C-alpha positions as CSV (number, residue, x, y, z in Angstrom):
1,X,88.6,100.0,79.4
2,X,89.1,99.8,83.2
3,X,92.1,98.4,84.7
4,X,92.9,97.8,88.6
5,X,96.7,97.6,89.8
6,X,97.1,95.4,92.8
7,X,100.4,96.7,94.4
8,X,99.6,95.7,98.0
9,X,100.7,91.8,98.7
10,X,98.3,90.6,101.1
11,X,93.9,91.2,101.7
12,X,93.2,93.5,104.8
13,X,90.7,91.7,107.0
14,X,87.6,93.8,107.6
15,X,85.4,92.6,110.9
16,X,82.2,94.1,112.3
17,X,78.5,93.8,112.7
18,X,76.0,93.7,110.6
19,X,73.8,96.5,111.0
20,X,70.7,94.9,109.6
21,X,71.2,91.5,111.4
22,X,73.6,92.2,114.2
23,X,75.2,89.2,113.3
24,X,79.3,89.2,113.4
25,X,80.9,89.2,109.9
26,X,84.6,88.8,108.7
27,X,86.0,89.6,105.6
28,X,89.1,90.6,103.3
29,X,89.2,93.5,101.2
30,X,92.6,94.4,98.9
31,X,93.2,97.6,98.2
32,X,94.0,98.4,94.5
33,X,94.0,102.2,92.0
34,X,91.6,102.0,89.3
35,X,92.5,103.8,86.8
36,X,90.0,104.7,83.6
37,X,90.1,105.6,79.6
38,X,89.5,109.0,80.8
39,X,93.0,109.1,82.7
40,X,90.8,109.3,86.1
41,X,92.5,106.9,89.1
42,X,91.1,106.2,91.9
43,X,91.6,104.1,95.0
44,X,89.1,101.0,96.2
45,X,88.7,97.8,97.5
46,X,88.0,94.4,96.0
47,X,86.7,91.5,98.2
48,X,88.2,88.3,98.3
49,X,86.3,85.4,98.8
50,X,86.4,83.3,101.9
51,X,89.5,81.6,102.2
52,X,90.6,83.0,98.2
53,X,94.4,84.0,98.2
54,X,95.3,87.5,98.0
55,X,95.6,89.0,94.5
56,X,98.8,88.8,93.0
57,X,100.9,92.0,92.5
58,X,100.0,93.3,88.5
59,X,97.3,94.8,86.5
60,X,93.9,93.1,86.3
61,X,90.8,93.8,84.4
62,X,87.5,92.6,85.2
63,X,85.8,89.7,83.1
64,X,82.9,90.5,81.0
65,X,80.5,88.5,83.6
66,X,81.6,91.5,85.9
67,X,79.3,93.9,84.4
68,X,75.9,93.7,85.5
69,X,72.5,95.8,85.2
70,X,71.1,97.0,88.8
71,X,67.6,98.3,88.1
72,X,68.5,101.3,85.3
73,X,72.5,101.6,86.2
74,X,75.5,99.6,85.1
75,X,77.7,98.7,87.7
76,X,80.7,96.4,87.7
77,X,81.5,93.6,90.1
78,X,84.1,94.3,93.3
79,X,84.7,90.9,93.8
80,X,88.0,89.7,93.5
81,X,86.8,86.3,91.6
82,X,85.3,88.7,89.0
83,X,88.7,90.2,87.8
84,X,91.8,88.5,85.5
85,X,95.1,89.4,85.8
86,X,96.2,91.4,82.6
87,X,98.3,89.5,80.3
């Protein structure tokens, strides 16, 4: 099981200009520490939806709907809405 530990209280805004369209964008990301079953740990950012509150401190796991196939690759969503606080 993959777990994400949120230890920062707020999402950080990220703004810029899209390379493909040249249009400005603004998103918020929240830093987490991913922990894998084999003990490996990695820093990662989860993307917060527009007007969504920041994630509370704690441990989160991906919802079943967070996993998806992209061609032959199995991926897990980096959107905060696809993760749920562990009980």
